[in-house]
mmCIF file of the N, C-alpha and C atoms, coordinates in Angstrom:
data_MODEL
# 
_entry.id   MODEL 
# 
loop_
_atom_site.group_PDB 
_atom_site.id 
_atom_site.type_symbol 
_atom_site.label_atom_id 
_atom_site.label_alt_id 
_atom_site.label_comp_id 
_atom_site.label_asym_id 
_atom_site.label_entity_id 
_atom_site.label_seq_id 
_atom_site.pdbx_PDB_ins_code 
_atom_site.Cartn_x 
_atom_site.Cartn_y 
_atom_site.Cartn_z 
_atom_site.occupancy 
_atom_site.B_iso_or_equiv 
_atom_site.pdbx_formal_charge 
_atom_site.auth_seq_id 
_atom_site.auth_comp_id 
_atom_site.auth_asym_id 
_atom_site.auth_atom_id 
_atom_site.pdbx_PDB_model_num 
ATOM 1   N N  . MET A 1 1  ? -42.206 121.786 103.672 1.00 0.00 ? 1  MET A N  1 
ATOM 2   C CA . MET A 1 1  ? -43.406 121.171 103.124 1.00 0.00 ? 1  MET A CA 1 
ATOM 3   C C  . MET A 1 1  ? -44.634 121.947 103.598 1.00 0.00 ? 1  MET A C  1 
ATOM 4   N N  . ILE A 1 2  ? -45.559 122.146 102.689 1.00 0.00 ? 2  ILE A N  1 
ATOM 5   C CA . ILE A 1 2  ? -46.769 122.906 103.001 1.00 0.00 ? 2  ILE A CA 1 
ATOM 6   C C  . ILE A 1 2  ? -47.825 121.995 103.643 1.00 0.00 ? 2  ILE A C  1 
ATOM 7   N N  . ASP A 1 3  ? -48.562 122.545 104.581 1.00 0.00 ? 3  ASP A N  1 
ATOM 8   C CA . ASP A 1 3  ? -49.619 121.811 105.276 1.00 0.00 ? 3  ASP A CA 1 
ATOM 9   C C  . ASP A 1 3  ? -50.778 121.549 104.314 1.00 0.00 ? 3  ASP A C  1 
ATOM 10  N N  . LEU A 1 4  ? -51.215 120.310 104.207 1.00 0.00 ? 4  LEU A N  1 
ATOM 11  C CA . LEU A 1 4  ? -52.295 119.945 103.290 1.00 0.00 ? 4  LEU A CA 1 
ATOM 12  C C  . LEU A 1 4  ? -53.577 120.722 103.592 1.00 0.00 ? 4  LEU A C  1 
ATOM 13  N N  . ASP A 1 5  ? -53.869 120.984 104.857 1.00 0.00 ? 5  ASP A N  1 
ATOM 14  C CA . ASP A 1 5  ? -55.059 121.764 105.207 1.00 0.00 ? 5  ASP A CA 1 
ATOM 15  C C  . ASP A 1 5  ? -55.051 123.129 104.523 1.00 0.00 ? 5  ASP A C  1 
ATOM 16  N N  . PHE A 1 6  ? -53.882 123.729 104.374 1.00 0.00 ? 6  PHE A N  1 
ATOM 17  C CA . PHE A 1 6  ? -53.748 125.053 103.761 1.00 0.00 ? 6  PHE A CA 1 
ATOM 18  C C  . PHE A 1 6  ? -54.053 125.013 102.269 1.00 0.00 ? 6  PHE A C  1 
ATOM 19  N N  . THR A 1 7  ? -53.829 123.873 101.628 1.00 0.00 ? 7  THR A N  1 
ATOM 20  C CA . THR A 1 7  ? -53.998 123.783 100.179 1.00 0.00 ? 7  THR A CA 1 
ATOM 21  C C  . THR A 1 7  ? -55.443 123.566 99.750  1.00 0.00 ? 7  THR A C  1 
ATOM 22  N N  . ILE A 1 8  ? -56.327 123.255 100.696 1.00 0.00 ? 8  ILE A N  1 
ATOM 23  C CA . ILE A 1 8  ? -57.743 123.060 100.397 1.00 0.00 ? 8  ILE A CA 1 
ATOM 24  C C  . ILE A 1 8  ? -58.471 124.335 100.789 1.00 0.00 ? 8  ILE A C  1 
ATOM 25  N N  . ILE A 1 9  ? -59.094 124.983 99.776  1.00 0.00 ? 9  ILE A N  1 
ATOM 26  C CA . ILE A 1 9  ? -59.629 126.326 99.963  1.00 0.00 ? 9  ILE A CA 1 
ATOM 27  C C  . ILE A 1 9  ? -61.127 126.341 99.635  1.00 0.00 ? 9  ILE A C  1 
ATOM 28  N N  . PRO A 1 10 ? -61.976 126.071 100.639 1.00 0.00 ? 10 PRO A N  1 
ATOM 29  C CA . PRO A 1 10 ? -63.411 126.168 100.407 1.00 0.00 ? 10 PRO A CA 1 
ATOM 30  C C  . PRO A 1 10 ? -63.865 127.627 100.456 1.00 0.00 ? 10 PRO A C  1 
ATOM 31  N N  . GLU A 1 11 ? -64.921 127.932 99.690  1.00 0.00 ? 11 GLU A N  1 
ATOM 32  C CA . GLU A 1 11 ? -65.353 129.314 99.507  1.00 0.00 ? 11 GLU A CA 1 
ATOM 33  C C  . GLU A 1 11 ? -66.456 129.748 100.458 1.00 0.00 ? 11 GLU A C  1 
ATOM 34  N N  . CYS A 1 12 ? -67.311 128.885 100.873 1.00 0.00 ? 12 CYS A N  1 
ATOM 35  C CA . CYS A 1 12 ? -68.392 129.323 101.758 1.00 0.00 ? 12 CYS A CA 1 
ATOM 36  C C  . CYS A 1 12 ? -68.457 128.393 102.969 1.00 0.00 ? 12 CYS A C  1 
ATOM 37  N N  . TYR A 1 13 ? -69.237 128.805 103.955 1.00 0.00 ? 13 TYR A N  1 
ATOM 38  C CA . TYR A 1 13 ? -69.299 128.045 105.198 1.00 0.00 ? 13 TYR A CA 1 
ATOM 39  C C  . TYR A 1 13 ? -69.899 126.653 105.001 1.00 0.00 ? 13 TYR A C  1 
ATOM 40  N N  . VAL A 1 14 ? -70.855 126.521 104.094 1.00 0.00 ? 14 VAL A N  1 
ATOM 41  C CA . VAL A 1 14 ? -71.445 125.206 103.826 1.00 0.00 ? 14 VAL A CA 1 
ATOM 42  C C  . VAL A 1 14 ? -70.390 124.284 103.215 1.00 0.00 ? 14 VAL A C  1 
ATOM 43  N N  . ASP A 1 15 ? -69.628 124.803 102.232 1.00 0.00 ? 15 ASP A N  1 
ATOM 44  C CA . ASP A 1 15 ? -68.555 124.003 101.623 1.00 0.00 ? 15 ASP A CA 1 
ATOM 45  C C  . ASP A 1 15 ? -67.514 123.610 102.663 1.00 0.00 ? 15 ASP A C  1 
ATOM 46  N N  . THR A 1 16 ? -67.167 124.545 103.527 1.00 0.00 ? 16 THR A N  1 
ATOM 47  C CA . THR A 1 16 ? -66.172 124.273 104.570 1.00 0.00 ? 16 THR A CA 1 
ATOM 48  C C  . THR A 1 16 ? -66.676 123.198 105.522 1.00 0.00 ? 16 THR A C  1 
ATOM 49  N N  . SER A 1 17 ? -67.915 123.325 105.965 1.00 0.00 ? 17 SER A N  1 
ATOM 50  C CA . SER A 1 17 ? -68.491 122.331 106.879 1.00 0.00 ? 17 SER A CA 1 
ATOM 51  C C  . SER A 1 17 ? -68.562 120.956 106.228 1.00 0.00 ? 17 SER A C  1 
ATOM 52  N N  . LEU A 1 18 ? -68.950 120.923 104.960 1.00 0.00 ? 18 LEU A N  1 
ATOM 53  C CA . LEU A 1 18 ? -69.064 119.655 104.243 1.00 0.00 ? 18 LEU A CA 1 
ATOM 54  C C  . LEU A 1 18 ? -67.706 118.968 104.125 1.00 0.00 ? 18 LEU A C  1 
ATOM 55  N N  . ILE A 1 19 ? -66.698 119.686 103.670 1.00 0.00 ? 19 ILE A N  1 
ATOM 56  C CA . ILE A 1 19 ? -65.383 119.065 103.483 1.00 0.00 ? 19 ILE A CA 1 
ATOM 57  C C  . ILE A 1 19 ? -64.766 118.679 104.835 1.00 0.00 ? 19 ILE A C  1 
ATOM 58  N N  . GLU A 1 20 ? -65.040 119.465 105.891 1.00 0.00 ? 20 GLU A N  1 
ATOM 59  C CA . GLU A 1 20 ? -64.546 119.097 107.224 1.00 0.00 ? 20 GLU A CA 1 
ATOM 60  C C  . GLU A 1 20 ? -65.226 117.832 107.745 1.00 0.00 ? 20 GLU A C  1 
ATOM 61  N N  . ALA A 1 21 ? -66.492 117.635 107.380 1.00 0.00 ? 21 ALA A N  1 
ATOM 62  C CA . ALA A 1 21 ? -67.208 116.428 107.807 1.00 0.00 ? 21 ALA A CA 1 
ATOM 63  C C  . ALA A 1 21 ? -66.698 115.197 107.055 1.00 0.00 ? 21 ALA A C  1 
ATOM 64  N N  . ILE A 1 22 ? -66.363 115.375 105.774 1.00 0.00 ? 22 ILE A N  1 
ATOM 65  C CA . ILE A 1 22 ? -65.897 114.254 104.962 1.00 0.00 ? 22 ILE A CA 1 
ATOM 66  C C  . ILE A 1 22 ? -64.453 113.893 105.291 1.00 0.00 ? 22 ILE A C  1 
ATOM 67  N N  . VAL A 1 23 ? -63.609 114.923 105.366 1.00 0.00 ? 23 VAL A N  1 
ATOM 68  C CA . VAL A 1 23 ? -62.182 114.728 105.649 1.00 0.00 ? 23 VAL A CA 1 
ATOM 69  C C  . VAL A 1 23 ? -61.790 115.703 106.757 1.00 0.00 ? 23 VAL A C  1 
ATOM 70  N N  . PRO A 1 24 ? -61.877 115.292 108.018 1.00 0.00 ? 24 PRO A N  1 
ATOM 71  C CA . PRO A 1 24 ? -61.550 116.210 109.114 1.00 0.00 ? 24 PRO A CA 1 
ATOM 72  C C  . PRO A 1 24 ? -60.107 116.725 109.014 1.00 0.00 ? 24 PRO A C  1 
ATOM 73  N N  . PRO A 1 25 ? -59.935 118.047 109.078 1.00 0.00 ? 25 PRO A N  1 
ATOM 74  C CA . PRO A 1 25 ? -58.589 118.620 108.984 1.00 0.00 ? 25 PRO A CA 1 
ATOM 75  C C  . PRO A 1 25 ? -57.844 118.498 110.315 1.00 0.00 ? 25 PRO A C  1 
ATOM 76  N N  . LYS A 1 26 ? -56.526 118.669 110.235 1.00 0.00 ? 26 LYS A N  1 
ATOM 77  C CA . LYS A 1 26 ? -55.723 118.666 111.465 1.00 0.00 ? 26 LYS A CA 1 
ATOM 78  C C  . LYS A 1 26 ? -56.043 119.914 112.282 1.00 0.00 ? 26 LYS A C  1 
ATOM 79  N N  . GLN A 1 27 ? -56.033 121.090 111.609 1.00 0.00 ? 27 GLN A N  1 
ATOM 80  C CA . GLN A 1 27 ? -56.300 122.345 112.314 1.00 0.00 ? 27 GLN A CA 1 
ATOM 81  C C  . GLN A 1 27 ? -57.490 123.101 111.716 1.00 0.00 ? 27 GLN A C  1 
ATOM 82  N N  . GLY A 1 28 ? -57.656 123.071 110.437 1.00 0.00 ? 28 GLY A N  1 
ATOM 83  C CA . GLY A 1 28 ? -58.739 123.775 109.764 1.00 0.00 ? 28 GLY A CA 1 
ATOM 84  C C  . GLY A 1 28 ? -58.330 124.107 108.344 1.00 0.00 ? 28 GLY A C  1 
ATOM 85  N N  . TYR A 1 29 ? -59.285 124.037 107.434 1.00 0.00 ? 29 TYR A N  1 
ATOM 86  C CA . TYR A 1 29 ? -58.978 124.330 106.042 1.00 0.00 ? 29 TYR A CA 1 
ATOM 87  C C  . TYR A 1 29 ? -58.824 125.828 105.825 1.00 0.00 ? 29 TYR A C  1 
ATOM 88  N N  . ASN A 1 30 ? -58.297 126.186 104.687 1.00 0.00 ? 30 ASN A N  1 
ATOM 89  C CA . ASN A 1 30 ? -57.992 127.567 104.319 1.00 0.00 ? 30 ASN A CA 1 
ATOM 90  C C  . ASN A 1 30 ? -59.268 128.237 103.789 1.00 0.00 ? 30 ASN A C  1 
ATOM 91  N N  . HIS A 1 31 ? -60.259 128.417 104.646 1.00 0.00 ? 31 HIS A N  1 
ATOM 92  C CA . HIS A 1 31 ? -61.544 129.000 104.245 1.00 0.00 ? 31 HIS A CA 1 
ATOM 93  C C  . HIS A 1 31 ? -61.343 130.447 103.788 1.00 0.00 ? 31 HIS A C  1 
ATOM 94  N N  . GLN A 1 32 ? -61.918 130.762 102.633 1.00 0.00 ? 32 GLN A N  1 
ATOM 95  C CA . GLN A 1 32 ? -61.912 132.122 102.111 1.00 0.00 ? 32 GLN A CA 1 
ATOM 96  C C  . GLN A 1 32 ? -63.351 132.490 101.768 1.00 0.00 ? 32 GLN A C  1 
ATOM 97  N N  . LYS A 1 33 ? -63.706 133.753 101.920 1.00 0.00 ? 33 LYS A N  1 
ATOM 98  C CA . LYS A 1 33 ? -65.083 134.174 101.678 1.00 0.00 ? 33 LYS A CA 1 
ATOM 99  C C  . LYS A 1 33 ? -65.197 134.793 100.290 1.00 0.00 ? 33 LYS A C  1 
ATOM 100 N N  . GLY A 1 34 ? -65.820 134.063 99.377  1.00 0.00 ? 34 GLY A N  1 
ATOM 101 C CA . GLY A 1 34 ? -66.057 134.553 98.023  1.00 0.00 ? 34 GLY A CA 1 
ATOM 102 C C  . GLY A 1 34 ? -65.195 133.848 96.986  1.00 0.00 ? 34 GLY A C  1 
ATOM 103 N N  . CYS A 1 35 ? -65.807 133.591 95.822  1.00 0.00 ? 35 CYS A N  1 
ATOM 104 C CA . CYS A 1 35 ? -65.103 132.899 94.736  1.00 0.00 ? 35 CYS A CA 1 
ATOM 105 C C  . CYS A 1 35 ? -63.861 133.661 94.295  1.00 0.00 ? 35 CYS A C  1 
ATOM 106 N N  . SER A 1 36 ? -63.981 134.977 94.179  1.00 0.00 ? 36 SER A N  1 
ATOM 107 C CA . SER A 1 36 ? -62.841 135.767 93.712  1.00 0.00 ? 36 SER A CA 1 
ATOM 108 C C  . SER A 1 36 ? -61.694 135.743 94.716  1.00 0.00 ? 36 SER A C  1 
ATOM 109 N N  . VAL A 1 37 ? -62.001 135.625 95.994  1.00 0.00 ? 37 VAL A N  1 
ATOM 110 C CA . VAL A 1 37 ? -60.947 135.565 97.020  1.00 0.00 ? 37 VAL A CA 1 
ATOM 111 C C  . VAL A 1 37 ? -60.241 134.210 96.963  1.00 0.00 ? 37 VAL A C  1 
ATOM 112 N N  . VAL A 1 38 ? -60.998 133.133 96.709  1.00 0.00 ? 38 VAL A N  1 
ATOM 113 C CA . VAL A 1 38 ? -60.388 131.810 96.536  1.00 0.00 ? 38 VAL A CA 1 
ATOM 114 C C  . VAL A 1 38 ? -59.424 131.858 95.351  1.00 0.00 ? 38 VAL A C  1 
ATOM 115 N N  . ALA A 1 39 ? -59.884 132.420 94.228  1.00 0.00 ? 39 ALA A N  1 
ATOM 116 C CA . ALA A 1 39 ? -59.043 132.519 93.031  1.00 0.00 ? 39 ALA A CA 1 
ATOM 117 C C  . ALA A 1 39 ? -57.803 133.372 93.302  1.00 0.00 ? 39 ALA A C  1 
ATOM 118 N N  . LYS A 1 40 ? -57.976 134.494 93.976  1.00 0.00 ? 40 LYS A N  1 
ATOM 119 C CA . LYS A 1 40 ? -56.842 135.382 94.290  1.00 0.00 ? 40 LYS A CA 1 
ATOM 120 C C  . LYS A 1 40 ? -55.823 134.664 95.182  1.00 0.00 ? 40 LYS A C  1 
ATOM 121 N N  . THR A 1 41 ? -56.310 133.920 96.160  1.00 0.00 ? 41 THR A N  1 
ATOM 122 C CA . THR A 1 41 ? -55.424 133.165 97.055  1.00 0.00 ? 41 THR A CA 1 
ATOM 123 C C  . THR A 1 41 ? -54.617 132.144 96.262  1.00 0.00 ? 41 THR A C  1 
ATOM 124 N N  . MET A 1 42 ? -55.285 131.441 95.349  1.00 0.00 ? 42 MET A N  1 
ATOM 125 C CA . MET A 1 42 ? -54.600 130.431 94.541  1.00 0.00 ? 42 MET A CA 1 
ATOM 126 C C  . MET A 1 42 ? -53.592 131.061 93.583  1.00 0.00 ? 42 MET A C  1 
ATOM 127 N N  . MET A 1 43 ? -53.902 132.242 93.061  1.00 0.00 ? 43 MET A N  1 
ATOM 128 C CA . MET A 1 43 ? -53.017 132.915 92.104  1.00 0.00 ? 43 MET A CA 1 
ATOM 129 C C  . MET A 1 43 ? -51.809 133.568 92.764  1.00 0.00 ? 43 MET A C  1 
ATOM 130 N N  . GLU A 1 44 ? -52.011 134.115 93.953  1.00 0.00 ? 44 GLU A N  1 
ATOM 131 C CA . GLU A 1 44 ? -50.983 134.971 94.534  1.00 0.00 ? 44 GLU A CA 1 
ATOM 132 C C  . GLU A 1 44 ? -50.094 134.307 95.574  1.00 0.00 ? 44 GLU A C  1 
ATOM 133 N N  . HIS A 1 45 ? -50.529 133.243 96.192  1.00 0.00 ? 45 HIS A N  1 
ATOM 134 C CA . HIS A 1 45 ? -49.691 132.586 97.204  1.00 0.00 ? 45 HIS A CA 1 
ATOM 135 C C  . HIS A 1 45 ? -48.714 131.665 96.488  1.00 0.00 ? 45 HIS A C  1 
ATOM 136 N N  . LYS A 1 46 ? -47.434 131.926 96.634  1.00 0.00 ? 46 LYS A N  1 
ATOM 137 C CA . LYS A 1 46 ? -46.398 131.208 95.885  1.00 0.00 ? 46 LYS A CA 1 
ATOM 138 C C  . LYS A 1 46 ? -46.517 129.691 96.025  1.00 0.00 ? 46 LYS A C  1 
ATOM 139 N N  . GLN A 1 47 ? -46.705 129.202 97.234  1.00 0.00 ? 47 GLN A N  1 
ATOM 140 C CA . GLN A 1 47 ? -46.767 127.752 97.440  1.00 0.00 ? 47 GLN A CA 1 
ATOM 141 C C  . GLN A 1 47 ? -48.009 127.136 96.794  1.00 0.00 ? 47 GLN A C  1 
ATOM 142 N N  . LEU A 1 48 ? -49.073 127.908 96.641  1.00 0.00 ? 48 LEU A N  1 
ATOM 143 C CA . LEU A 1 48 ? -50.280 127.372 96.022  1.00 0.00 ? 48 LEU A CA 1 
ATOM 144 C C  . LEU A 1 48 ? -50.226 127.471 94.504  1.00 0.00 ? 48 LEU A C  1 
ATOM 145 N N  . LYS A 1 49 ? -49.744 128.597 93.985  1.00 0.00 ? 49 LYS A N  1 
ATOM 146 C CA . LYS A 1 49 ? -49.725 128.752 92.527  1.00 0.00 ? 49 LYS A CA 1 
ATOM 147 C C  . LYS A 1 49 ? -48.667 127.873 91.874  1.00 0.00 ? 49 LYS A C  1 
ATOM 148 N N  . ASP A 1 50 ? -47.602 127.538 92.602  1.00 0.00 ? 50 ASP A N  1 
ATOM 149 C CA . ASP A 1 50 ? -46.539 126.694 92.050  1.00 0.00 ? 50 ASP A CA 1 
ATOM 150 C C  . ASP A 1 50 ? -46.668 125.231 92.462  1.00 0.00 ? 50 ASP A C  1 
ATOM 151 N N  . GLY A 1 51 ? -47.686 124.918 93.238  1.00 0.00 ? 51 GLY A N  1 
ATOM 152 C CA . GLY A 1 51 ? -47.847 123.550 93.723  1.00 0.00 ? 51 GLY A CA 1 
ATOM 153 C C  . GLY A 1 51 ? -49.290 123.103 93.624  1.00 0.00 ? 51 GLY A C  1 
ATOM 154 N N  . PHE A 1 52 ? -49.734 122.371 94.623  1.00 0.00 ? 52 PHE A N  1 
ATOM 155 C CA . PHE A 1 52 ? -51.088 121.826 94.642  1.00 0.00 ? 52 PHE A CA 1 
ATOM 156 C C  . PHE A 1 52 ? -52.024 122.749 95.402  1.00 0.00 ? 52 PHE A C  1 
ATOM 157 N N  . ALA A 1 53 ? -53.207 122.971 94.850  1.00 0.00 ? 53 ALA A N  1 
ATOM 158 C CA . ALA A 1 53 ? -54.266 123.696 95.548  1.00 0.00 ? 53 ALA A CA 1 
ATOM 159 C C  . ALA A 1 53 ? -55.603 123.161 95.054  1.00 0.00 ? 53 ALA A C  1 
ATOM 160 N N  . LEU A 1 54 ? -56.558 123.056 95.956  1.00 0.00 ? 54 LEU A N  1 
ATOM 161 C CA . LEU A 1 54 ? -57.896 122.609 95.614  1.00 0.00 ? 54 LEU A CA 1 
ATOM 162 C C  . LEU A 1 54 ? -58.874 123.677 96.062  1.00 0.00 ? 54 LEU A C  1 
ATOM 163 N N  . GLY A 1 55 ? -59.381 124.443 95.109  1.00 0.00 ? 55 GLY A N  1 
ATOM 164 C CA . GLY A 1 55 ? -60.381 125.456 95.404  1.00 0.00 ? 55 GLY A CA 1 
ATOM 165 C C  . GLY A 1 55 ? -61.767 124.862 95.261  1.00 0.00 ? 55 GLY A C  1 
ATOM 166 N N  . ILE A 1 56 ? -62.610 125.078 96.258  1.00 0.00 ? 56 ILE A N  1 
ATOM 167 C CA . ILE A 1 56 ? -63.986 124.570 96.220  1.00 0.00 ? 56 ILE A CA 1 
ATOM 168 C C  . ILE A 1 56 ? -64.896 125.788 96.204  1.00 0.00 ? 56 ILE A C  1 
ATOM 169 N N  . ILE A 1 57 ? -65.520 126.036 95.042  1.00 0.00 ? 57 ILE A N  1 
ATOM 170 C CA . ILE A 1 57 ? -66.370 127.215 94.891  1.00 0.00 ? 57 ILE A CA 1 
ATOM 171 C C  . ILE A 1 57 ? -67.743 126.827 94.360  1.00 0.00 ? 57 ILE A C  1 
ATOM 172 N N  . ASP A 1 58 ? -68.714 127.692 94.621  1.00 0.00 ? 58 ASP A N  1 
ATOM 173 C CA . ASP A 1 58 ? -70.061 127.493 94.105  1.00 0.00 ? 58 ASP A CA 1 
ATOM 174 C C  . ASP A 1 58 ? -70.121 127.998 92.671  1.00 0.00 ? 58 ASP A C  1 
ATOM 175 N N  . LYS A 1 59 ? -71.054 127.477 91.903  1.00 0.00 ? 59 LYS A N  1 
ATOM 176 C CA . LYS A 1 59 ? -71.265 127.956 90.542  1.00 0.00 ? 59 LYS A CA 1 
ATOM 177 C C  . LYS A 1 59 ? -72.168 129.178 90.634  1.00 0.00 ? 59 LYS A C  1 
ATOM 178 N N  . ASP A 1 60 ? -71.573 130.338 90.516  1.00 0.00 ? 60 ASP A N  1 
ATOM 179 C CA . ASP A 1 60 ? -72.308 131.587 90.599  1.00 0.00 ? 60 ASP A CA 1 
ATOM 180 C C  . ASP A 1 60 ? -72.714 132.060 89.209  1.00 0.00 ? 60 ASP A C  1 
ATOM 181 N N  . LYS A 1 61 ? -73.545 133.086 89.170  1.00 0.00 ? 61 LYS A N  1 
ATOM 182 C CA . LYS A 1 61 ? -73.976 133.636 87.883  1.00 0.00 ? 61 LYS A CA 1 
ATOM 183 C C  . LYS A 1 61 ? -72.788 134.157 87.088  1.00 0.00 ? 61 LYS A C  1 
ATOM 184 N N  . LYS A 1 62 ? -71.844 134.824 87.769  1.00 0.00 ? 62 LYS A N  1 
ATOM 185 C CA . LYS A 1 62 ? -70.644 135.328 87.116  1.00 0.00 ? 62 LYS A CA 1 
ATOM 186 C C  . LYS A 1 62 ? -69.493 134.395 87.465  1.00 0.00 ? 62 LYS A C  1 
ATOM 187 N N  . GLU A 1 63 ? -68.975 133.717 86.460  1.00 0.00 ? 63 GLU A N  1 
ATOM 188 C CA . GLU A 1 63 ? -67.884 132.771 86.684  1.00 0.00 ? 63 GLU A CA 1 
ATOM 189 C C  . GLU A 1 63 ? -66.562 133.516 86.865  1.00 0.00 ? 63 GLU A C  1 
ATOM 190 N N  . VAL A 1 64 ? -65.726 133.028 87.752  1.00 0.00 ? 64 VAL A N  1 
ATOM 191 C CA . VAL A 1 64 ? -64.410 133.599 87.993  1.00 0.00 ? 64 VAL A CA 1 
ATOM 192 C C  . VAL A 1 64 ? -63.508 133.226 86.814  1.00 0.00 ? 64 VAL A C  1 
ATOM 193 N N  . ASP A 1 65 ? -62.933 134.224 86.128  1.00 0.00 ? 65 ASP A N  1 
ATOM 194 C CA . ASP A 1 65 ? -62.091 133.972 84.954  1.00 0.00 ? 65 ASP A CA 1 
ATOM 195 C C  . ASP A 1 65 ? -60.957 132.995 85.253  1.00 0.00 ? 65 ASP A C  1 
ATOM 196 N N  . TYR A 1 66 ? -60.370 133.100 86.441  1.00 0.00 ? 66 TYR A N  1 
ATOM 197 C CA . TYR A 1 66 ? -59.254 132.237 86.836  1.00 0.00 ? 66 TYR A CA 1 
ATOM 198 C C  . TYR A 1 66 ? -59.648 130.764 86.784  1.00 0.00 ? 66 TYR A C  1 
ATOM 199 N N  . ALA A 1 67 ? -60.912 130.454 87.075  1.00 0.00 ? 67 ALA A N  1 
ATOM 200 C CA . ALA A 1 67 ? -61.381 129.065 87.077  1.00 0.00 ? 67 ALA A CA 1 
ATOM 201 C C  . ALA A 1 67 ? -61.319 128.442 85.685  1.00 0.00 ? 67 ALA A C  1 
ATOM 202 N N  . LEU A 1 68 ? -61.350 129.254 84.659  1.00 0.00 ? 68 LEU A N  1 
ATOM 203 C CA . LEU A 1 68 ? -61.320 128.742 83.286  1.00 0.00 ? 68 LEU A CA 1 
ATOM 204 C C  . LEU A 1 68 ? -59.966 128.128 82.923  1.00 0.00 ? 68 LEU A C  1 
ATOM 205 N N  . LEU A 1 69 ? -58.937 128.406 83.714  1.00 0.00 ? 69 LEU A N  1 
ATOM 206 C CA . LEU A 1 69 ? -57.601 127.872 83.455  1.00 0.00 ? 69 LEU A CA 1 
ATOM 207 C C  . LEU A 1 69 ? -57.441 126.429 83.939  1.00 0.00 ? 69 LEU A C  1 
ATOM 208 N N  . PHE A 1 70 ? -58.446 125.906 84.649  1.00 0.00 ? 70 PHE A N  1 
ATOM 209 C CA . PHE A 1 70 ? -58.324 124.600 85.284  1.00 0.00 ? 70 PHE A CA 1 
ATOM 210 C C  . PHE A 1 70 ? -59.363 123.629 84.767  1.00 0.00 ? 70 PHE A C  1 
ATOM 211 N N  . ASP A 1 71 ? -59.132 122.359 85.022  1.00 0.00 ? 71 ASP A N  1 
ATOM 212 C CA . ASP A 1 71 ? -60.098 121.323 84.689  1.00 0.00 ? 71 ASP A CA 1 
ATOM 213 C C  . ASP A 1 71 ? -61.154 121.266 85.791  1.00 0.00 ? 71 ASP A C  1 
ATOM 214 N N  . GLU A 1 72 ? -62.383 121.110 85.403  1.00 0.00 ? 72 GLU A N  1 
ATOM 215 C CA . GLU A 1 72 ? -63.472 120.954 86.363  1.00 0.00 ? 72 GLU A CA 1 
ATOM 216 C C  . GLU A 1 72 ? -63.546 119.483 86.754  1.00 0.00 ? 72 GLU A C  1 
ATOM 217 N N  . ILE A 1 73 ? -63.471 119.200 88.022  1.00 0.00 ? 73 ILE A N  1 
ATOM 218 C CA . ILE A 1 73 ? -63.508 117.818 88.490  1.00 0.00 ? 73 ILE A CA 1 
ATOM 219 C C  . ILE A 1 73 ? -64.951 117.340 88.600  1.00 0.00 ? 73 ILE A C  1 
ATOM 220 N N  . ALA A 1 74 ? -65.806 118.171 89.152  1.00 0.00 ? 74 ALA A N  1 
ATOM 221 C CA . ALA A 1 74 ? -67.207 117.785 89.309  1.00 0.00 ? 74 ALA A CA 1 
ATOM 222 C C  . ALA A 1 74 ? -68.083 119.030 89.332  1.00 0.00 ? 74 ALA A C  1 
ATOM 223 N N  . CYS A 1 75 ? -69.285 118.885 88.821  1.00 0.00 ? 75 CYS A N  1 
ATOM 224 C CA . CYS A 1 75 ? -70.240 119.985 88.826  1.00 0.00 ? 75 CYS A CA 1 
ATOM 225 C C  . CYS A 1 75 ? -71.637 119.386 88.893  1.00 0.00 ? 75 CYS A C  1 
ATOM 226 N N  . LYS A 1 76 ? -72.448 119.912 89.771  1.00 0.00 ? 76 LYS A N  1 
ATOM 227 C CA . LYS A 1 76 ? -73.831 119.454 89.865  1.00 0.00 ? 76 LYS A CA 1 
ATOM 228 C C  . LYS A 1 76 ? -74.726 120.645 89.591  1.00 0.00 ? 76 LYS A C  1 
ATOM 229 N N  . GLU A 1 77 ? -75.454 120.566 88.507  1.00 0.00 ? 77 GLU A N  1 
ATOM 230 C CA . GLU A 1 77 ? -76.418 121.612 88.154  1.00 0.00 ? 77 GLU A CA 1 
ATOM 231 C C  . GLU A 1 77 ? -77.636 121.472 89.039  1.00 0.00 ? 77 GLU A C  1 
ATOM 232 N N  . GLN A 1 78 ? -78.214 122.595 89.423  1.00 0.00 ? 78 GLN A N  1 
ATOM 233 C CA . GLN A 1 78 ? -79.416 122.557 90.252  1.00 0.00 ? 78 GLN A CA 1 
ATOM 234 C C  . GLN A 1 78 ? -80.652 122.501 89.399  1.00 0.00 ? 78 GLN A C  1 
# 
């Protein structure tokens, strides 16, 4: 069984701090630096691409193509 902390992948330090404050992890979430790295991690890690993964990314000027394959749960426009 995969560790739930590993399946939650925040993209920046603010996102990581926020999700850790809301739901404290056992050891630490799978923080990755950059939207494209979050997408690559979700695409290439067998346990994540074939199972559950929650990527938390910022809405950047250039959208990650991989994100278009998924449903958007929430988005807040600035």
